[in-house]
Every structure is written in structure tokens, then in C-alpha cells.
N, C-alpha and C positions, 0 to 999 in steps of 0.2 A: 504493500500500500504506500502511495506517495504521501509523505507526511504533510506536504504543502497543498496539494490539490485533491487529495482523497481519491486518487485513481489507482487502479491496479496497473502492474507492468503491461498487461495485455491491452488495457484501455489506452494507455499512453502510446503504444506502438500501433495504433490503428487496428485494434482487435486482432493483432498478430501475436499469437502465443509463442514466444521464443525461448521460454525458460528451459523446457526439456531439451530443446535443440542445443542450447549453449552448454548445459551441463554434460551432455553426451559427447561433445566434441573432444577429441584427444589432444587438441592444441589450445593455446591461449585464445580466448574468444570473449569479446565484449560487444554489446549492442548499444548504440547511441540513438536517442530520439532525434526528430528533426529540430527540436529546440535545444539540442546539445546536451540533454540530460542523459546521465548514465542509467540505462534501463536494466541491463543484465551483465554479469561478468562471472565467469567460472573461476575456480581457485587457481588454475594455472595462469590466468590473466593477472590476477591480483599479485601473484608471486613474480611474474616476469616484468610487469609494468610498475611494480612498487607502489601499490596503494592498498588500503585495507577495507574501505567502506564502499558499498555499491550505491549509496545515496550521495550523489554529487553531480557535478557538471564536467564536461570535457575540459573546460578551461582549468579545472583544478588538478588535472593530471600532468605529469611530466611530458607525456606524449604530445600535449598541445603545443609545445615549443618547436615541433618539427614542421617547417614551412611546407614541405612537399605533402605531408599528411593533411594539413589544413586544406590545401587546394583539392586534394583527392576527396576529402569528406564533403566539401561543398558541391563538387560535381556529382558525387553519388546521391546527395539529397535532392538534387534537381532532376535526377533520372538519367543524366548523361553518364557515359562510361568514365570510370575513375582514371585519372591521368597518372596515378602512382603505378609505375610498371611492376608487374608481378615479379617478385624475387629481388626487388631493389634492397640493397643492404644499407642499414642505417646504424650509426655507432652511438647514438645518444637517445635515451639514457642508458641503453644496454645493447648488446650485440644480438639483433634479431632481424627477421624479415617480416614485412607487413603486407597484407593484402586487404583491399577495401572493396566492398560491393553493397549494392542497395538491396534491402528487403522490401518486397512489395506487398501491399495489403490486398484485400479481396477485390478492390476496384482496379488493381493493376498499377496504382500509383505508389511511389516510394513511401513507405511507412516508417522505416528506420534504416540505420546503416550498420552493417556487420563488419567488425574489424577483427581480423585474424592475425595472430602473432606466432611466428615460428622461431623457437630458440635456435640461433645459428649454430651453437655447439651441437645440438641434437641433430640438426640437418646435416652438419658435417660428419657426425658420427654415423648417421644413416647412410650417407654417401660412401663413407669408408667401408661400412659393413656391406653395402651393395657391391663395392669394388672387390672386397675380399671374397664375396660369394661368386662373383663373376670369375675371379682368379681360380677359386676352388673348382668351379664348374669346368673351367678349361683344363685344369689338372686332371679332373675325373675323366673328361673326354680323352685326354692324352693317355691316361692309365688304361682306358678301355681299348685304346688302339695298340697297346703293347701285346707282346706275344703271349701265348697260353702258358709258357714256362714261367714268364715273369709274373703273371697273375697267380700261379700256384705258389711261387716264392713269396709274393706279398701276403697271400693268405696264411702261409706258414708263419711269417713274421708276426702277423696280427694275432695268430693263435698263441704264439710264444709270449707276446706282450700281454695278452689277456690272462694267460696263466700266471705271469709275473704279478700282474695287478691283483689277481685273486689271492696269491700267496701273501702279498703285502697287506691285503685286507684282513686275512686270517691272522697275520702277525700283529697287526694293529689291535684287532679284537682281543687277542691273547694278552697284549700289553695292558689294555684297558682292564681286562679281568684281573690281571695280576696286581694292578694298581688298586682296584677295588678291594681285593683280598688283603693287600697291605694295610689299607685304611681300616678294614674290619679287624685285622689283627691288632692294630694299635688300640682300637676301642676295647677289644677283648683283653689285651694286656693291661690297660689301665684298670679295667674292671677287676681282673684277677689280683692285681697288686693292692687294690683297696682293702681286700679282706684282712690280710695281715696288718695293714696299717691301722685298721679300725681297732683290732685287739691291742696293738701297741699303744695307741693313743689313750685308750681307757686304762690300760695298765699303768702308764705313766701318770695319769690323773690320780690314781690311787696311791702311787709312790709319793707323789708330791704332797698329798694330804697327810701321809704318815711320816714324812721325812723333814717336816718344817723345822724340827729341833736340830737337825744335823745339817749344817750349812753346806758342807761339801756334797753330800748326797742330794740335797735340794738343788744346788747349783747344777750338778750333773743331770738331774732329772729335767730341769728347765732347758738345758742345752739339747737334750734328746728330744724333748717335746717340740722345741723350736725347729729342729732339723726335720722331724717327722711332718710337721705342718708345711715346711718348705717343700718336701717331697710330694706331699698331697697336692700342693698348688701346681707343681710341675706336671703331675699326672692329670690334673684338671685341664691344664693347658694342652697336653697331648690329645686328650679326648675332644676338647673344643676344636682343635685344629682338624681332627678327623671329621667332625661335624661340618666345619666350614667347607672342606674339600668335597664332602658328599652333599652339600647344600641343605643340611638338616638342622642348622642352628636357628632358633627362634627366641623371641622374648615374650613374656607374659606381662603386658602393659596394664597399668592402672594408675590413677592419680597418686603421686607420692611427693614428699618434700625432699628435694635434692639435698638440702642441708644435712638431713639425717644420713644419707648415703655417704656424704663427704666426711662427716664426723666419725661414722663407723669405720670407714677406710683408714682414717688417720689413727684411730685407736688400734686398729689391727696391725699397723706397722710401727707404732710409736716405740716399742721396745727395741726393734731393730735399728731405728733411727738413733736412739740413745746410745746403743752399742757402737754405732759408727761415728758418734759425735757430730751428727748432722741434724740440728734442730729444725723442726717444722713449724712454721707460723700459719695461722688460719685467720682469714678475714671473711666473715659471713654477715649478711644483713639481719636485722631483727625480724623482718617479715618472712613468711614461708616462700620458698621458691618451688612452686608446684609445677611438676612436669608429668607427662604421661609416659610411664616407664616401668621397667622391671627393677625393683630395688636391689635385688641380688646382683644382677648383671651390671647396673650402674656403679654399685660399690666395687665390683670387680674391675671396672674400667679405672676408677680412681686408684685402687690398690696397685694396679699394673703401672700406672703413670708414676706413682710415688716410688714403687720398687725400682723402676727404671731410673728415676732421678737419684735415688740413694746409691745405685750401682756406680753412677758416673759422677758423683760429687764426693771429693775427698774430705777427710776429717777436718773440721773447722769451717766447712762450707755451710750453706743454708738452702732450705726449700721453702717456698712461699706458695700457699694455696688460697685462692680467692674465688668467690662466686657472687655475681651481681646480675641484676636485671640490666638488659641492654635492648631497649625497644621491645619487640615481641618475643625476645629470646632470653635465655639464661646463658651467661658467659662464664664458664668454669675454666680457670687458668691454673696450671701447675708450672711454677718457674723455679729453676735451680741455678746455683752459681758454679756448676761443675765444669767438666772438660769441654763442653760445647759440642757442636756438630759441624763437620767440614762441609763446605758448599757441595762437593760431589756426593756426599753421603745423605744430605738433607732430603733429596728427592726419593730416597729409597728406605727411609726409616720405618715405613709402615708395611714393607714387603715381608713375606713369610721367610723366616730364618735369616733375616738380614742382621749382620753383626758388623759393628765398626771395627772390632778387633777379633780376628779369627786365629790368633797365634795360640800355641799350646800353653803358653804361660800367662794367658789373660786372667786377670784377677776378678773380673766382674761376674763371671758365670752367666747362667741363663741360656735359653735355647733359641732366642731370637724369634719368639712367637707372641710375646706380650703385647707389643704395639699393634701387631696384625689383628689380634683379638679385639683390642680396644677400637680400632677403626671399624671393624665389622659390626661390633655391638652398637657403637654410636650410630652407624648408618641404619641398623635395624630399628633404632629409635627415631629415625627421621632427622637425625642431627648430622653435624659435620665436625671433623677434628683436623687441626692444622699444627704443624711444627715450625718453629722458628729458632734461629741461632745467629748471633753475630760472628760466629766462627770458633775455631778451636781455642779453648781456655776462657771463653766468655759466656759460658752457661747456655741453657736452652729453655724454651718455653713451649708448652703444649696447651692448646686452647680447644675446648669442647663447647659447641653451641647446640642448645636444645630449645624447642618451642615451649613457651610458657603456657600454662593452663589457668583458666579462671575458676576451676573447681575448688571448693573449700574442703579441708581435711578434718577428720576427727581429731579432737584434742588429746586423746589417750594414746600412750605409747604401748607397744607390745608387752613391755614389762608390767605396765599397770593393768593390762587386760588379763595377763596370765594368772592362773589360779595356783598358789603355792602349796595347796593341800596334798598330802600323800595320796597316791592313786594305786589301784589294783591293776597290775601290768602283766602282760604275757609277751615274752621275748621269743621270737622264732628265728633261729639261725642255725645253718648246718655246720658252720665252722665252730668247733668246740671251744677253742681259745677265745674267739670273738664273742661267743655266746656267754661264756662264764665271766669274762671281764665286764661286758655290758650289764649282766645281771648284778654283779658285785657293785658296780658304780651306782646303779639305780637303788639297790638295797641300802647303800650307805646314805643316800639322799632321803631315806625313810619310806620308800615305796614297797608295797608287797608285790613280789615278782614270782611268776611261774615261767618255765622255759620249755621249749620244744625244739627238736632238731630236724623235723620234717613237716610237710603239709598236713598229713593225716593226724599227727599228734597235735598240731596247732588247732585243728578244727575240734578235736575231742576235748582238749583242755579249755578251749574257749567256751564250748557248750557247758562243760562241767563247772567252771568257776565264774563265768560271766564277768570278765575283766572290764575295766573302764577303757583301757587303751591296749591295742595289740600292735606291737612293733614287729613287722614282718619282712623278712628277707624275700627277694623275688626268685633267686636261683636255688630252689630247693630240689632234693634228689627225686622224690616220688611224684608229687604234684607241685607245679610252680606256685609262687606266691600269689599270682593273679587268681588262679582257681581256688586256692585256699581262702583268699579274701572274699570271693564270691560266695563260697559256702558259709563262711562265718557271717557274712552280711545277711544271707537268707535265713539263718537260724536265729540271730540276735537282733536283726533290724538296726534301727538307729540308736540303740542303747549303747553301742560300742563305737569307739573311734579307732580307725585303722591308719597306721603310719607305715609307709613303705620305706625300708632302709636297705639300700642296695648300692652295689658298685656301678649299676647302670643308671645314668642320669640323663639320657638322651630324650628327645621330645616324644619318640615313639613309646618308650617305657612309661613316661608320664601320662601319655594319652591312654594307654592300656590300663594304667593304674586307676585313672579316673573312672573308666568304664567298669572296672572290677569293684569299685566302691571305696577306694582309698580316699581318706580325707586330706592327706598331705604326703609329699614325697621328699625324702632326705637322701643325700648321696654320701657314701662312706668315703673317708672316715669323717664322722660328725663329732664336733667338740662336745664334751659332756654338758657344758653350760648351754649350748645351743639346743641340744636334745631336751634338757630340762625346761627351757623356755617354750619349746614346741608342745611338750606334754602339758605344761601349765596353761597353754592357750586353747587347748581342745576341750 
């Protein structure tokens, strides 16, 4: 509809409906009325002639500055043949060829003018393609003229080439299958290594509780605990890399206060920072910084950035963390005074397995996967991350930007919501050491605990004792944890809370867990204080 005259395109063009014609044309096409109004234009015309709206006049277009085109349009509107020669090349405002013709109405008089634009590069490409086809056709004719023996030789060569191609395809498929098996192996390896880690973490927790009076034993236990947690983070990184390669890493987004993620991350690395003599300063606003995100994954991002900063900042240096509103975004910055990043390395810091120092004697450690994970997780949150450095010896800065949300959050923390009362618990784990350590930790905390080593025993004890919470491993020998959870849920209904505790933390395991009736999913090894918090919140 014409906003000034209340007419449709068809009415303005003398009852000539050209909309379908213009849209169907494979070239740039626009239709001008006799009053120079732009009636129709397809997307190719808008792109080629550099304009965005179809509501306007010919004088508003860059094309109007071409004298030959003006003359051709006037002649076409009068019904005379257009004087613009077909195929005339024009260099402004772009490289294309123009053709002009009149569109006549029912009475045979000109009702509009059709302007066709042919992208010169496309025309040249078409001519080149036509020439190639002509050459190939000539070669085929020449080949047909060859002797019967030459044709047989050519056929044999083609057969050999085809066999080689098939062999290469099979080799490529085998390589892809081997790569997939490698990634699955890494995921399985991480899972299998989590089981002994879980038992060791719980055992160290008990040692620390009983060895507080002996400073040497307590110090040794803290070191062992710290190293076990570091190994657990490395395994998490390996598993996350496997998910990235397989395209299976996702986030569970909900409104959260980014400040809490930052505080939790700093608390998690504070002891390591103190040991390295690298203080961390924090600058956060009073008001919440609400983003739509996965709190665990965003905390992981900040921990990885802080760990990276600590690795490359010598004793006596400093790390500064700040988060502020910046327009519609939150700007989270981790800045250090460390060794900095060379210009040639700056563009590769987020690449998988990238290491600034790959010598055997490097002191920083790490697998070169932390920053890759950060970038992927930030992108899954719809955000961006950038790295900057003034050069070697001048520190570095990493900046994350996430979209702010207007949603208000509940004022209660998870610790305030958690119920500290002793609970009736059932622990199901086929690894005897892990099961005994977990049971002991929970009993020390005042809970009543039963234990089972297989799925059938779990269902029997759950029905017999009606526990408040069942902590259930997924990889059980007789029936897996998913089936055990379904049977327990059918027998006890909503009176019981089910917690999956497994070395498998991928999205598929979490999805199957939700379908089986689990209330939450924890990945081994879980810190005793984290397990206590989860039990109290159920």
C-alpha cells in the first residue's frame, strides 16, 4: 500500500501486477512508475543497487546519477525504444549491466518501466563457465575421435582413480571412527578415574577432621586434598574437551547473580593464591548483576581465568577482578601483572592445547584447555571473551561480556535454604572403598546411613527403610542406576529424593537421569561440604 496515496502497487502501475514477476526473476529487477516512484524491487536489486526500502523515488537512488539511464527511462515511459544499448557497461555505482524496457498495461500503453541489472562479475563468471564447457565439449569430441585402444586405456585409468578414491574414503571413515573412539575413550577414562578419586577425597576429609591436633599430618592431608582436587579439575577439563569435540556440551541457563559466581570462584582459588603470594582484589557493585546463565559453568569460567592468571604471575604480583554494568551488558574483567602475552601468541590463546611454553621444564603446568573451555562456555551463554596484553612482562587482561537481565532474584542463598537436620540416607555404590568412605563421612555428619553395592539391593533397602534421600551411582553391575531409580520412584513416589552420583557428567547422562526420576545430578569426586549442602537443600 502506498502510504501517501492509499494505492496498491498494482493500482499505481496501471492495474499491472508485477510483484510475482519481479520476485521470480533470477536477476536484479526493479519497477518504476511513470511518476518515478519505486513500485517493486527484489532482494537482488536492493543488494546490487545499494538501497534498503522499496518506498521511495528514482531520484533517491544512486542509479539516478547515470545520465544514459535517465535518457533511457524517459524514452521507455513515452513508449519509444530505450536508447540504452543492451549490454552497455557502467562503472558507477557498481560494476553491472543495465537493460530498460517498458511494461504495458491492458490498453497497450506504457504503465511502468522495468529495469534489469546484471552483476558483471556473475556475467563474466557465466561466460567463463560457458567457455570452459565449450572447451570440455571439444575435448570430449576429441576423446571420442581417439582410437579404441586409447579409450580402453582411459577407462582403465578412470577405474584405477575410482578405486583410489574409494580407498581414500574408507581410510577417511576409519580415521573419523578412530577419532570418535579416542574421544569416547577419554570420556571413559575420566569416568573410571573419578571413582578412586571420590574415595580418596572422602578419606582425606576424615583424616583432616581427626588430625587437626597434629600439624604435620594436617598439613600433609591439606596438600593431598589440594592435589586431588587439582587432578579432579584436570579430569573435568579432559571430559569437557571431549564434549566440545563431539558437540555435546550445553548449559542449563536460569537467572543468576554473576557476583555470586565470581565470589565462589575466588574463594575456590584463594588458598592457592596465598601459597603463590599473588593477592587477588575484587571490585563488585552493590546491586545484583543478573544474567541468564549456568552458575556452575560461569564459576568454572572465572576459576579457569584466575588459574591461568596465577600460573603466569610470579610471587609479588597481583590479580584484579572486577564486574560492572556496561550498557546492556555485564563487563567481567580479570587482569594480572604477570608475564604478559606476545603479539604472535595473542591470537591463539583460546585455541585447544595452545601453550606459550611447551618446553619440558615449564613451571606453569596445565594442559592448554582452560581458555578453550572458557571461550566455548561464554559463547554458549551468548557472550563474548577477549584477551589483551601490552606485550611480554606487562601483564594480561581477559574480558567477558554477558547480557544483563531484568529478572529479580530470590533473596535467600542456598545455605539459608538448606535444611541442616540429620537425614535417613541410602548410599548405593559398587566400589567398596568409595562406598565405605562416603558412608563414614555422612555418619560423622550425624546422618543415619544404609549402603548397597548393586541395583537390586538398592531397591530392596529403599523399600525396607524408606530413606529421605538415596545417593545412587549410575554404573552398577546388575541393573544400572537409571533402572534402579525408576523402580525406587515407582515404589516410594515423591516421598524420597534421588541424587545421582556418578563419574558420568555429560548432558546425555543428565537427561536420562531426569527421565528416570533423579532430583539432582552430582559428578565424582564431590566435596563433602558440597554433598552436605545438596542433601540439606532437598
